[in-house]
Structures are given as C-alpha cells and as structure tokens.
Backbone as ProteinMPNN parsed JSONL, in Angstrom:
{"seq_chain_A": "MSTSALFRPTTSALRAGLGFRGIHSSRVLAVQASRPRLDATIDANETAGFKYTPGGPILKGTVNDATSFPAPNAAHGSYHWAFERVLSASLIPVMGAAAVSTGSAYPIIDGVLAVSLIIHSHIGFDSIVVDYLHPRKFPVIGPMATWALRGLTGLAVWGVYEFNTNDVGLTELVARLWRA", "coords_chain_A": {"N_chain_A": [[6.418, 70.236, 64.965], [5.325, 67.285, 67.197], [2.168, 66.679, 69.06], [2.951, 65.525, 71.144], [5.561, 65.473, 71.854], [5.372, 68.588, 73.017], [4.434, 68.147, 75.384], [6.326, 66.726, 77.192], [8.235, 65.64, 79.031], [11.823, 67.02, 79.807], [14.861, 65.16, 79.152], [16.679, 65.449, 81.667], [15.21, 65.833, 83.726], [13.558, 63.386, 83.378], [15.238, 61.916, 84.275], [16.155, 62.667, 87.189], [13.03, 61.751, 88.067], [11.569, 63.42, 87.83], [9.042, 63.413, 85.55], [6.719, 65.419, 84.894], [7.546, 67.85, 85.166], [7.721, 68.158, 87.833], [5.0, 66.908, 88.72], [4.467, 64.558, 90.325], [3.832, 61.069, 88.933], [3.039, 58.21, 88.313], [2.706, 56.281, 86.563], [2.507, 58.343, 83.794], [5.497, 59.032, 83.25], [6.537, 56.363, 83.185], [5.801, 55.714, 80.527], [6.385, 57.751, 79.661], [9.321, 56.649, 79.396], [9.792, 55.098, 78.479], [9.152, 55.16, 76.278], [10.468, 55.356, 73.027], [12.408, 58.195, 71.963], [11.227, 59.32, 69.15], [12.072, 61.276, 66.871], [14.826, 63.393, 66.567], [16.247, 65.851, 67.687], [17.225, 68.024, 69.996], [15.608, 68.964, 73.461], [14.98, 72.659, 73.813], [15.071, 73.692, 76.314], [17.312, 72.007, 77.237], [19.394, 72.635, 75.879], [19.452, 75.264, 75.851], [21.217, 75.325, 77.839], [20.048, 75.283, 80.235], [19.279, 73.787, 83.364], [17.041, 72.107, 84.716], [15.645, 72.04, 87.882], [15.205, 71.091, 91.099], [12.188, 71.462, 92.844], [12.987, 74.489, 91.863], [11.891, 77.661, 90.975], [8.767, 78.837, 91.628], [6.039, 79.949, 91.267], [3.145, 81.579, 92.814], [-0.053, 81.276, 92.603], [-2.657, 81.253, 89.251], [-2.861, 81.279, 85.847], [-5.275, 82.513, 85.757], [-5.577, 84.611, 87.625], [-6.327, 87.835, 89.141], [-3.941, 89.922, 88.579], [-1.542, 91.918, 91.573], [-1.484, 94.557, 92.817], [1.202, 97.351, 93.935], [1.017, 99.254, 96.769], [0.321, 102.663, 96.536], [1.811, 104.789, 96.719], [3.201, 107.874, 97.767], [5.387, 108.692, 96.88], [5.65, 108.684, 94.395], [5.25, 108.732, 90.754], [1.995, 111.082, 90.268], [2.295, 112.61, 92.191], [5.598, 113.409, 92.252], [5.436, 114.09, 89.851], [4.252, 116.66, 89.039], [5.484, 117.867, 90.815], [8.634, 118.627, 89.535], [7.248, 119.881, 87.012], [6.301, 122.278, 88.874], [8.744, 123.593, 89.423], [10.188, 123.535, 87.146], [8.3, 125.824, 85.784], [8.104, 128.176, 88.22], [10.954, 128.975, 87.373], [11.112, 130.321, 85.672], [10.375, 133.046, 86.758], [12.171, 133.226, 88.179], [14.485, 134.251, 87.103], [13.3, 135.922, 85.847], [13.452, 137.699, 87.322], [16.614, 137.691, 88.692], [17.437, 138.901, 86.876], [16.575, 141.553, 86.557], [17.178, 142.376, 89.426], [18.459, 144.562, 91.828], [20.129, 145.718, 95.019], [20.111, 144.749, 97.795], [19.097, 142.435, 97.683], [20.179, 140.31, 96.359], [21.579, 137.686, 97.664], [19.406, 136.741, 98.582], [18.328, 135.615, 95.901], [20.146, 135.101, 94.337], [20.591, 132.256, 95.892], [18.028, 130.765, 95.827], [17.808, 130.95, 93.43], [20.257, 128.945, 92.856], [19.287, 126.873, 93.889], [16.885, 125.97, 92.991], [18.462, 125.801, 89.844], [19.835, 123.765, 89.644], [18.396, 121.356, 91.548], [16.241, 121.479, 89.602], [17.868, 120.264, 87.237], [19.357, 118.252, 88.254], [16.905, 116.662, 88.218], [16.513, 116.389, 85.286], [19.124, 114.826, 84.107], [18.813, 112.453, 86.049], [16.362, 111.478, 84.848], [17.34, 110.782, 82.418], [18.903, 108.489, 82.885], [17.704, 106.802, 84.216], [15.702, 106.127, 81.981], [17.688, 104.713, 80.284], [20.032, 103.959, 81.24], [18.368, 101.55, 83.035], [19.251, 99.739, 86.092], [18.074, 97.302, 85.712], [18.585, 96.346, 83.476], [21.369, 97.403, 82.667], [23.326, 96.039, 85.351], [25.564, 96.657, 86.46], [26.87, 99.644, 85.523], [24.608, 100.729, 85.41], [23.924, 101.523, 88.76], [26.529, 102.822, 88.479], [26.459, 105.252, 87.54], [24.112, 106.245, 88.502], [25.178, 106.835, 90.762], [27.597, 108.495, 90.271], [25.722, 110.625, 89.615], [24.756, 111.719, 91.674], [27.118, 112.361, 92.468], [28.03, 114.383, 91.724], [25.701, 115.677, 91.308], [26.348, 116.851, 93.914], [28.871, 117.992, 93.873], [28.466, 120.152, 92.511], [26.703, 122.277, 93.876], [28.008, 122.869, 95.995], [30.125, 124.422, 94.539], [28.811, 126.111, 93.506], [27.675, 127.161, 96.227], [29.914, 128.201, 96.538], [30.434, 130.099, 94.649], [28.964, 131.771, 94.743], [29.104, 132.893, 97.925], [31.881, 133.474, 97.716], [32.801, 134.641, 95.49], [31.315, 136.707, 92.488], [28.838, 135.711, 93.321], [24.94, 134.253, 91.087], [23.033, 136.275, 90.512], [24.769, 138.44, 90.203], [26.841, 138.097, 88.261], [24.757, 136.893, 85.965], [24.012, 140.353, 85.138], [26.062, 140.788, 84.282], [26.678, 139.034, 82.44], [24.622, 139.945, 81.026], [25.288, 142.95, 80.524], [27.653, 142.518, 78.485]], "CA_chain_A": [[6.352, 69.111, 66.225], [3.983, 66.452, 67.558], [1.228, 67.596, 70.679], [3.423, 64.347, 72.612], [7.096, 66.691, 72.226], [4.918, 69.528, 73.289], [4.413, 67.68, 76.902], [7.174, 65.089, 77.127], [9.178, 65.945, 79.733], [13.078, 67.001, 79.757], [15.944, 63.72, 80.023], [17.081, 65.637, 83.231], [13.17, 65.533, 84.379], [13.166, 62.072, 84.201], [16.253, 61.253, 85.059], [15.618, 63.031, 88.457], [12.018, 61.221, 88.746], [9.976, 64.366, 87.901], [7.991, 63.26, 85.35], [5.635, 66.733, 84.386], [8.185, 69.545, 85.861], [7.515, 68.421, 89.168], [3.845, 66.598, 88.721], [5.132, 63.027, 90.426], [2.907, 60.204, 88.207], [4.212, 56.447, 88.185], [2.064, 56.229, 85.323], [2.836, 59.197, 83.074], [6.595, 58.397, 83.93], [7.129, 54.847, 82.697], [5.408, 55.764, 79.453], [7.647, 58.247, 79.158], [10.509, 56.306, 79.824], [9.394, 53.525, 78.047], [8.817, 55.704, 74.634], [11.56, 56.345, 72.741], [11.946, 59.669, 70.916], [11.098, 59.453, 68.028], [13.097, 63.17, 66.272], [16.222, 63.346, 67.161], [15.591, 66.804, 68.305], [17.033, 68.239, 71.59], [14.99, 69.54, 73.715], [14.983, 73.932, 73.976], [15.841, 73.639, 77.552], [18.864, 71.3, 77.464], [20.455, 73.577, 74.405], [20.166, 76.847, 76.168], [22.3, 75.362, 79.044], [19.495, 75.554, 81.692], [19.172, 72.159, 83.786], [15.529, 71.633, 85.728], [16.41, 71.745, 89.59], [13.922, 70.606, 91.811], [11.745, 72.931, 94.059], [13.235, 75.334, 92.222], [11.077, 78.552, 91.195], [7.908, 78.444, 92.016], [4.864, 81.026, 90.516], [1.664, 81.597, 93.255], [-1.413, 81.281, 91.888], [-2.367, 80.387, 88.056], [-2.854, 82.378, 84.914], [-6.431, 82.856, 85.426], [-5.62, 85.417, 89.037], [-5.238, 88.778, 89.17], [-2.377, 90.058, 88.679], [-1.644, 92.218, 92.233], [-0.447, 95.694, 92.37], [1.754, 97.492, 94.961], [0.184, 99.701, 97.094], [-0.185, 103.315, 95.902], [3.391, 105.79, 97.485], [2.712, 109.564, 97.19], [6.182, 109.521, 96.5], [5.785, 107.842, 93.028], [4.072, 109.269, 90.105], [1.694, 112.389, 89.708], [3.486, 114.259, 93.012], [6.747, 113.434, 91.6], [5.782, 114.847, 87.894], [3.391, 118.248, 88.894], [7.123, 118.778, 91.507], [8.7, 118.497, 87.995], [6.117, 120.331, 86.539], [6.064, 123.496, 89.342], [9.709, 123.908, 89.588], [10.145, 124.232, 86.095], [7.137, 127.338, 85.597], [9.206, 128.502, 88.782], [12.269, 128.967, 87.058], [11.233, 131.193, 84.914], [10.088, 134.374, 87.599], [13.261, 133.663, 89.561], [15.277, 133.817, 86.29], [13.352, 137.15, 85.395], [13.916, 138.158, 89.183], [17.453, 137.998, 88.688], [18.084, 139.601, 85.805], [16.448, 143.229, 87.286], [17.457, 142.459, 90.83], [19.211, 145.044, 92.81], [20.104, 146.359, 96.011], [20.328, 143.621, 99.116], [18.102, 141.515, 97.449], [21.173, 139.37, 95.454], [21.945, 136.48, 98.084], [18.18, 135.838, 97.922], [17.512, 135.079, 95.006], [21.58, 133.729, 94.327], [20.393, 131.131, 97.037], [17.078, 130.762, 95.326], [18.036, 131.084, 91.904], [20.837, 128.028, 92.44], [19.134, 125.245, 94.27], [16.394, 125.5, 91.537], [19.092, 125.141, 88.593], [20.952, 122.326, 90.399], [16.97, 120.66, 91.311], [16.027, 121.081, 87.679], [19.408, 120.082, 86.005], [19.602, 117.001, 88.639], [15.66, 115.77, 87.881], [16.204, 115.849, 84.127], [19.882, 113.614, 84.354], [18.225, 111.456, 86.936], [15.667, 110.308, 84.012], [17.8, 110.186, 81.422], [19.984, 107.632, 84.043], [17.201, 105.781, 84.581], [15.688, 105.727, 81.049], [19.003, 104.482, 79.308], [20.863, 103.126, 81.933], [17.998, 101.115, 84.001], [19.639, 98.667, 86.59], [17.694, 95.936, 85.637], [19.093, 96.021, 81.961], [22.693, 97.228, 83.46], [23.15, 95.665, 86.709], [26.4, 97.857, 86.537], [27.12, 100.967, 84.453], [23.268, 101.606, 85.815], [24.169, 102.318, 89.687], [27.699, 103.363, 88.348], [25.764, 106.278, 86.677], [22.926, 107.048, 89.664], [26.072, 107.555, 91.907], [27.75, 109.523, 89.401], [24.91, 111.29, 89.024], [24.475, 112.169, 92.93], [28.207, 112.859, 93.399], [27.983, 115.325, 90.679], [25.145, 117.002, 91.749], [26.746, 117.516, 95.394], [29.801, 118.805, 93.807], [27.124, 121.308, 91.653], [25.821, 122.667, 95.235], [29.269, 123.595, 96.509], [30.692, 124.779, 93.417], [27.81, 127.003, 93.471], [27.649, 128.343, 96.735], [31.328, 129.026, 96.465], [30.684, 131.043, 94.039], [28.159, 132.996, 95.838], [29.701, 133.527, 99.02], [33.309, 134.415, 97.619], [32.602, 135.699, 94.518], [30.171, 137.995, 92.496], [27.041, 134.827, 92.378], [24.77, 133.84, 89.74], [22.439, 136.939, 89.832], [25.748, 139.376, 88.836], [27.024, 136.597, 87.048], [23.446, 137.097, 85.189], [23.214, 140.608, 85.279], [27.195, 140.974, 84.348], [26.705, 138.314, 80.817], [23.896, 140.916, 79.98], [26.161, 143.642, 79.318], [28.51, 142.519, 78.382]], "C_chain_A": [[5.193, 68.904, 66.725], [3.259, 67.068, 69.344], [2.188, 66.252, 71.271], [4.7, 64.809, 72.657], [6.593, 68.108, 72.766], [5.181, 68.858, 75.461], [5.596, 66.643, 77.382], [7.913, 66.05, 77.923], [10.422, 66.329, 79.659], [13.731, 65.593, 80.613], [16.374, 63.877, 81.171], [16.001, 66.096, 84.186], [13.285, 64.046, 84.764], [14.224, 61.201, 84.644], [16.186, 61.809, 87.253], [14.006, 62.318, 88.463], [11.114, 61.815, 89.131], [9.219, 64.166, 87.137], [7.66, 65.004, 84.468], [6.21, 67.854, 84.769], [7.297, 69.265, 87.654], [6.358, 67.367, 89.181], [4.477, 65.109, 89.092], [3.521, 62.173, 89.704], [3.352, 58.825, 87.347], [3.578, 56.347, 86.584], [2.762, 56.563, 84.009], [3.863, 59.348, 82.925], [6.935, 57.323, 83.773], [7.071, 54.813, 81.434], [6.292, 56.398, 78.912], [8.935, 58.154, 78.877], [10.489, 55.032, 78.676], [9.451, 54.029, 76.318], [9.808, 55.908, 74.662], [11.344, 57.637, 71.417], [12.133, 60.018, 69.329], [11.781, 60.904, 66.858], [14.488, 63.011, 67.496], [17.224, 64.932, 67.718], [15.975, 67.461, 69.606], [16.209, 68.881, 72.365], [15.806, 71.236, 74.488], [16.09, 73.989, 75.39], [17.149, 73.427, 77.799], [19.79, 72.378, 76.338], [21.281, 75.034, 75.246], [20.45, 76.849, 77.73], [21.292, 75.678, 80.838], [18.883, 73.859, 81.594], [17.725, 72.762, 85.087], [16.088, 71.429, 86.728], [15.302, 71.499, 90.419], [13.337, 71.279, 93.262], [12.667, 74.316, 93.381], [11.673, 76.667, 91.62], [9.543, 78.438, 90.994], [6.978, 79.854, 91.636], [3.555, 80.644, 91.413], [0.963, 81.648, 91.826], [-1.576, 80.482, 90.175], [-2.739, 82.007, 86.95], [-3.909, 82.993, 84.637], [-6.847, 83.918, 86.63], [-5.697, 86.241, 88.325], [-4.234, 89.048, 89.015], [-2.651, 91.671, 90.195], [-0.636, 93.753, 91.98], [0.269, 96.196, 93.561], [0.788, 99.14, 95.235], [0.825, 100.913, 96.72], [0.904, 104.09, 96.843], [2.985, 106.829, 96.992], [4.023, 109.876, 97.397], [6.744, 109.183, 95.254], [4.563, 108.886, 91.954], [3.479, 110.177, 90.22], [2.417, 113.472, 90.666], [4.352, 114.329, 92.432], [6.997, 114.429, 90.709], [5.233, 116.501, 88.347], [4.528, 118.919, 90.109], [7.645, 119.149, 90.43], [8.275, 119.854, 87.375], [6.083, 122.261, 86.731], [7.199, 124.447, 89.14], [9.879, 124.076, 88.101], [9.936, 125.499, 85.341], [8.088, 128.108, 86.768], [10.049, 129.012, 88.238], [12.087, 130.072, 86.033], [10.957, 133.255, 85.662], [11.279, 133.941, 87.976], [14.2, 133.96, 88.088], [15.168, 135.764, 86.125], [13.948, 138.209, 86.705], [15.214, 138.755, 89.289], [17.812, 138.971, 88.38], [17.674, 141.326, 86.299], [16.545, 143.332, 88.815], [18.381, 144.01, 91.467], [19.201, 144.923, 93.95], [20.588, 144.624, 97.023], [19.683, 142.631, 98.597], [19.177, 140.153, 96.948], [21.187, 137.915, 96.42], [20.886, 135.665, 98.226], [17.85, 134.622, 97.328], [18.583, 134.441, 94.672], [21.466, 132.377, 95.041], [19.502, 130.038, 95.708], [16.674, 129.855, 93.973], [19.397, 129.238, 91.51], [20.284, 126.711, 93.094], [17.829, 125.035, 93.028], [17.206, 125.011, 90.46], [19.267, 123.907, 88.529], [19.716, 121.092, 90.242], [17.208, 120.421, 90.071], [17.087, 120.407, 87.564], [19.117, 118.705, 86.515], [18.434, 116.035, 88.447], [16.04, 115.04, 86.152], [17.746, 114.953, 83.776], [19.248, 112.611, 84.94], [17.043, 110.625, 85.433], [16.144, 109.989, 82.706], [18.615, 108.584, 82.041], [18.973, 106.763, 83.289], [16.191, 105.763, 83.013], [16.549, 104.934, 80.289], [19.547, 103.622, 79.617], [20.273, 102.738, 83.125], [19.223, 100.1, 85.014], [19.509, 97.553, 86.448], [18.505, 95.424, 84.321], [20.587, 96.327, 82.23], [23.082, 97.48, 84.29], [24.714, 96.355, 87.389], [26.932, 98.935, 86.91], [25.88, 101.577, 85.259], [23.496, 102.819, 87.255], [25.108, 103.291, 89.619], [27.078, 104.601, 88.493], [24.789, 107.393, 87.554], [24.607, 107.466, 90.404], [26.671, 108.375, 91.424], [27.181, 110.616, 89.263], [24.87, 112.958, 90.7], [25.811, 113.156, 93.029], [28.483, 114.861, 92.625], [27.573, 116.406, 91.106], [25.681, 117.928, 93.075], [27.752, 118.804, 95.283], [29.448, 119.971, 93.01], [26.997, 122.047, 93.123], [27.341, 123.277, 95.882], [29.946, 124.198, 95.712], [29.594, 126.577, 93.07], [27.639, 127.778, 94.816], [28.847, 128.653, 96.917], [30.857, 129.827, 95.713], [30.045, 132.384, 94.151], [28.166, 133.209, 96.495], [31.248, 134.027, 98.583], [33.475, 134.539, 96.578], [31.601, 136.753, 94.067], [28.618, 137.254, 92.865], [26.528, 135.523, 91.073], [23.992, 135.515, 89.659], [23.894, 138.399, 89.055], [26.38, 138.703, 87.936], [26.144, 137.299, 85.663], [23.764, 138.963, 84.449], [24.873, 141.217, 83.534], [27.115, 140.716, 82.647], [26.109, 139.003, 80.029], [24.167, 142.429, 79.547], [27.007, 143.861, 78.724], [28.257, 142.452, 76.282]], "O_chain_A": [[4.249, 69.688, 66.826], [3.762, 67.622, 70.321], [1.723, 66.098, 72.401], [5.189, 64.529, 73.752], [7.524, 68.883, 72.985], [5.934, 69.222, 76.364], [5.253, 65.692, 78.084], [8.182, 67.174, 77.498], [10.633, 65.461, 78.812], [13.519, 65.105, 81.723], [16.561, 62.904, 81.901], [16.134, 66.661, 85.272], [13.185, 63.536, 85.879], [14.159, 60.107, 85.205], [16.195, 61.074, 88.241], [13.739, 62.6, 89.631], [10.24, 61.589, 89.969], [8.152, 64.626, 87.543], [8.378, 65.514, 83.608], [5.547, 68.89, 84.768], [6.568, 69.999, 88.322], [6.799, 66.511, 89.948], [4.984, 64.483, 88.161], [2.383, 62.588, 89.925], [3.798, 58.586, 86.225], [4.3, 56.368, 85.587], [3.361, 55.779, 83.273], [3.84, 60.216, 82.053], [7.99, 57.126, 84.376], [7.912, 54.142, 80.835], [6.969, 56.018, 77.957], [9.651, 59.006, 78.351], [11.381, 54.264, 78.315], [9.753, 53.302, 75.372], [10.422, 56.417, 75.6], [10.569, 57.851, 70.484], [12.896, 60.709, 68.654], [11.263, 60.768, 65.75], [14.796, 62.676, 68.639], [18.415, 65.034, 68.01], [15.061, 67.506, 70.43], [15.889, 69.852, 71.679], [16.731, 71.249, 75.3], [17.297, 74.21, 75.492], [17.967, 74.178, 78.329], [20.999, 72.586, 76.439], [22.393, 75.552, 75.348], [20.19, 77.698, 78.582], [21.641, 76.053, 81.957], [18.419, 73.12, 80.726], [17.707, 73.607, 85.982], [17.06, 70.673, 86.73], [14.282, 72.036, 89.985], [13.886, 71.499, 94.341], [13.058, 75.164, 94.182], [10.523, 76.386, 91.957], [9.199, 77.816, 89.989], [7.581, 80.903, 91.862], [2.87, 79.68, 91.071], [1.231, 81.898, 90.651], [-0.926, 79.495, 89.831], [-2.819, 83.207, 87.211], [-3.992, 83.812, 83.722], [-8.033, 84.2, 86.802], [-5.402, 86.125, 87.135], [-3.381, 88.244, 89.39], [-3.622, 92.414, 90.052], [0.384, 93.979, 91.329], [0.029, 95.453, 94.513], [0.188, 99.857, 94.434], [2.01, 100.707, 96.461], [0.661, 103.834, 98.023], [2.438, 106.873, 95.89], [4.291, 110.953, 97.93], [7.933, 109.294, 94.957], [3.528, 109.481, 92.253], [4.38, 110.99, 90.429], [2.902, 114.569, 90.387], [4.365, 115.361, 91.76], [7.921, 115.229, 90.562], [5.88, 117.465, 87.936], [4.545, 120.123, 90.362], [7.175, 120.23, 90.078], [9.051, 120.807, 87.31], [5.972, 123.158, 85.894], [7.066, 125.631, 88.828], [9.559, 125.238, 87.852], [10.718, 126.117, 84.619], [8.977, 128.766, 86.229], [10.067, 130.128, 88.758], [13.085, 130.672, 85.631], [11.293, 134.313, 85.129], [11.685, 135.038, 88.36], [15.239, 133.502, 88.562], [16.058, 136.612, 86.186], [14.692, 139.188, 86.758], [15.364, 139.888, 89.746], [18.353, 139.856, 89.043], [18.556, 142.184, 86.343], [16.04, 144.284, 89.41], [19.421, 143.891, 90.819], [18.395, 144.1, 94.383], [21.317, 143.697, 96.669], [19.757, 141.655, 99.344], [18.818, 139.015, 97.251], [20.747, 136.941, 95.81], [20.912, 134.438, 98.133], [17.451, 133.498, 97.63], [18.45, 133.22, 94.59], [22.237, 131.462, 94.752], [19.919, 129.11, 95.015], [15.955, 128.924, 93.61], [19.44, 128.607, 90.454], [20.786, 125.615, 92.847], [17.839, 124.066, 92.269], [16.899, 123.913, 89.995], [18.971, 123.102, 87.646], [19.733, 120.198, 89.396], [17.952, 119.623, 89.501], [16.85, 119.474, 88.331], [18.703, 117.873, 85.708], [18.643, 114.822, 88.464], [15.951, 113.866, 85.791], [17.453, 114.14, 82.899], [19.085, 111.662, 84.173], [17.04, 109.421, 85.176], [15.615, 109.169, 81.956], [18.74, 107.661, 81.236], [19.136, 106.183, 82.216], [15.753, 104.623, 83.165], [15.92, 104.333, 79.418], [19.769, 102.614, 78.945], [20.799, 103.048, 84.194], [20.196, 99.77, 84.336], [20.322, 96.697, 86.795], [18.964, 94.288, 84.197], [21.254, 95.323, 81.98], [23.37, 98.641, 84.58], [24.907, 96.503, 88.595], [27.354, 99.289, 88.011], [25.969, 102.707, 85.74], [23.406, 104.047, 87.255], [25.021, 104.35, 90.24], [27.128, 105.102, 89.616], [24.662, 108.615, 87.479], [24.938, 108.652, 90.398], [26.496, 109.434, 92.026], [27.791, 111.608, 88.864], [24.917, 114.187, 90.762], [25.789, 114.308, 93.463], [28.917, 115.95, 93.001], [28.112, 117.493, 91.318], [25.553, 119.135, 93.276], [27.781, 119.882, 95.877], [30.332, 120.82, 92.891], [28.052, 122.672, 93.018], [27.338, 124.471, 96.181], [30.768, 124.818, 96.386], [29.829, 127.675, 92.565], [27.461, 128.991, 94.711], [28.941, 129.64, 97.646], [30.795, 130.839, 96.412], [30.365, 133.532, 93.841], [27.266, 134.029, 96.674], [31.727, 134.991, 99.181], [34.689, 134.602, 96.383], [31.079, 137.547, 94.849], [27.538, 137.839, 92.783], [26.93, 136.443, 90.36], [24.371, 136.124, 88.658], [23.93, 138.986, 87.974], [26.292, 138.953, 86.734], [26.595, 137.947, 84.718], [23.755, 138.979, 83.218], [24.724, 141.713, 82.418], [27.327, 141.558, 81.775], [26.376, 139.1, 78.831], [23.605, 143.039, 78.637], [27.365, 144.97, 78.328], [29.24, 142.433, 75.542]]}, "name": "protein", "num_of_chains": 1, "seq": "MSTSALFRPTTSALRAGLGFRGIHSSRVLAVQASRPRLDATIDANETAGFKYTPGGPILKGTVNDATSFPAPNAAHGSYHWAFERVLSASLIPVMGAAAVSTGSAYPIIDGVLAVSLIIHSHIGFDSIVVDYLHPRKFPVIGPMATWALRGLTGLAVWGVYEFNTNDVGLTELVARLWRA"}
C-alpha cells in the first residue's frame, strides 16, 4: 500500500467536503479530488459498512496525553477481596461449631451458617457470571444471568429461613448426616 493511500480520505468524506477526516483544507481537498485512484481497491471503512459522519466520535486529547484513572472507591478492589477471604476463612470454625454444638445455640449457629454459606456461594457464582458472561460481551444474557443469580440467591435465603424455622435446621441436619 502506498503512502498516499494511507493519507487519502474516503470517498464519502470527499463527497461531504471533509478532506482528512474533518480537517478542512481546500488545497488538499482539491488535490485529492483531482487525483485519480491508482488502485482499484476499496477503502476498509467503506467495505465494513462504516460511513463517516461529520461531528462523529471525538476523542479528547492526543496520543501523548496521560490516561486518566477513575477515583479510588472502597467498594471495589482490595476491600472486596479481603471480605471474601475473611468470609471463606470464617466458614471453617462455623462449620465446626455446627458439627459439635448442642443445646440452645442451634438457632444462632443455624442463622450464621446459613447467611455465611449463601453469601459465600453468591460471591463465587457472581465471579463466574462477571468473568464469563460480562454485559459488554453479552449485552442480553449477561444482565439476565446477573438478575437470575440475584433471584436464586433470594430464593435460597427464603428456603434456608423456612428450613431453619419450620424444620430441623442446618445444625441438626449436619448432625444427622454425620451419624447416618
């Protein structure tokens, strides 16, 4: 490809009177319009169905400007990661307490165990949805999967609440499974 082909404006830009993508220069425009196309190739922008629109996307700054970063937010990053690690580590003693507890501590341990397991599971499945069904790549199924996970988490909270209040509870279930 010749150097002139790299700097040649598209035919739609010439028709619109734009020259080099919006930079008006009557001399350059006249030279470009009078010069015949030496090759029979079509511009890549024309083959992809892209049509230049005057006043289209404008990028601020130049290629040499520094990238601006978003302001730090405590809800993202390390605090979230630390919460996940603490929750995962706290499941070990809670499961041990549920296995050996006796007496009236059942409802408290049942509640702590239920909430901890559901939050732990929700965070894990949410990570899968974010990693593999990101809304930027899957604009329809990504948000649907996120809302389905939220709905299933809500149903799990309701189911565990019903199981703990109207049935034997998680602690007794663990004890019965251990003896079985």
